[in-house]
Steps between C-alpha positions, in 0.01 A plus 500: 500500500454877492182678612196368317167663440180322540444509119851356455424214758179411302698470180792311670262253663323445165842445332602258773183300487518460117875418520526271797144434629362371166166674563303674780313275737125564480359800688337271766822307551684837539240622744556190703875551484448863607311390813760254583774759468296746714473219768885463499544872552242489786689212655821702512329827628300310767828352623716813467263756630224290674509267795573172317852353501699397203519139408815326357329512148448881514866568529556500124209741418573866440238772519624685191510171290138419599389848409670470166332165440159673560592784270613243225173310508295827512698620194406168329133554574514858373674392176250221449196723554626816314556714801769773482606509860668845460171652377299306770727622785482867376121475498494333841704789651257743348208301642649473848598860510160634397313260725735509801629863486404564871377163612820384670595841632166513678526146637562530876633149502790606299604809707 
């Protein structure tokens, strides 16, 4: 698949759900699935970058795939609740830039 925009991703997930998934799970179910997927990502990061060792069952898990699972469910939630993620991300950049324009540069812990 070629490069994909966030807007395209939202549309493609919606098409996939309607074609193969029958319908969206409820928002609460998707929230639970999102938390589960974040836990799976956490498990990999803790083992790869932290002090815990990998278990046999962890060998099949891939960091990128777990991140994509999280993004998929987040897109589902955005579609279900009418959130345009492109617009939301643009506004989030603006918020962070205006709020944190000097905050991190002045943080002695980061220098």
